[in-house]
C-alpha positions as CSV (number, residue, x, y, z in Angstrom):
1,M,-14.0,9.1,16.1
2,R,-10.5,7.6,15.3
3,P,-9.2,4.3,16.6
4,E,-6.8,4.5,19.6
5,G,-3.2,5.1,18.4
6,F,-4.3,6.6,15.0
7,E,-2.8,10.0,14.1
8,E,-3.4,11.9,10.9
9,P,-0.1,12.0,9.0
10,L,-0.4,15.6,7.9
11,L,-1.1,16.7,11.5
12,R,2.2,15.1,12.5
13,G,4.1,17.3,10.1
14,H,5.2,14.6,7.6
15,V,4.4,16.6,4.5
16,A,7.9,15.7,3.1
17,E,7.1,12.0,3.5
18,L,3.8,12.5,1.7
19,A,5.6,14.3,-1.2
20,V,8.1,11.5,-1.5
21,A,5.4,8.9,-1.5
22,V,3.6,10.8,-4.3
23,V,6.8,11.0,-6.4
24,I,7.6,7.3,-5.9
25,G,4.0,6.4,-6.8
26,A,4.2,8.5,-10.0
27,A,7.5,7.0,-11.0
28,S,6.4,3.4,-10.3
29,T,3.2,4.1,-12.3
30,A,5.3,5.2,-15.3
31,V,7.5,2.1,-15.0
32,V,4.5,-0.2,-14.8
33,D,2.9,1.5,-17.8
34,R,6.1,1.0,-19.8
35,F,6.3,-2.7,-18.9
36,A,2.5,-3.2,-19.6
37,E,3.0,-1.8,-23.1
38,S,5.8,-4.3,-23.7
39,W,3.7,-7.2,-22.5
40,G,1.1,-6.6,-25.2
41,P,-2.0,-8.7,-24.9
42,R,-0.8,-10.3,-21.6
43,W,-1.1,-7.0,-19.7
44,S,-3.7,-8.3,-17.4
45,T,-1.3,-10.8,-15.9
46,W,1.2,-8.0,-15.2
47,W,-1.4,-5.8,-13.6
48,A,-2.6,-8.7,-11.4
49,A,1.0,-9.2,-10.2
50,V,1.4,-5.5,-9.5
51,V,-1.9,-5.2,-7.6
52,H,-1.0,-8.3,-5.6
53,S,2.4,-6.9,-4.6
54,L,1.2,-3.4,-3.8
55,V,-2.1,-4.2,-2.1
56,V,-2.5,-7.8,-1.0
57,L,1.0,-8.4,0.5
58,P,1.1,-5.2,2.6
59,T,-2.4,-5.8,3.8
60,E,-1.5,-9.3,4.9
61,A,1.6,-8.0,6.7
62,L,-0.5,-5.4,8.5
63,L,-3.1,-7.9,9.6
64,E,-0.3,-10.2,10.8
65,R,1.2,-7.4,12.9
66,R,-2.2,-6.6,14.3
67,T,-2.6,-10.2,15.3
68,Y,0.5,-10.0,17.4
69,G,-0.4,-6.6,18.8
70,E,2.4,-4.7,17.0
71,E,-0.1,-2.4,15.2
72,P,-3.2,-0.6,16.6
73,G,-6.5,-1.8,15.2
74,P,-8.7,-4.9,15.3
75,P,-6.8,-8.2,15.0
76,R,-7.4,-10.6,12.1
77,G,-10.6,-12.5,12.4
78,S,-12.3,-10.1,14.8
79,P,-15.9,-9.1,14.0
């Protein structure tokens, strides 16, 4: 059972958007790999920054929008 307001992206016909997201993801991975090679032994700092910007920041923004009712789903702090 899906939450109210949730739709499967492929069912909505956004295959082109999915393809663009895959291409952007592949390109950004190549760029990050190139920078990680140049950082040498400090690569873990670079990866931590990348993970933070790609995962933590968007998740925080989503939870903030849910708090104010702009996105479907449970608000921040709900059980």
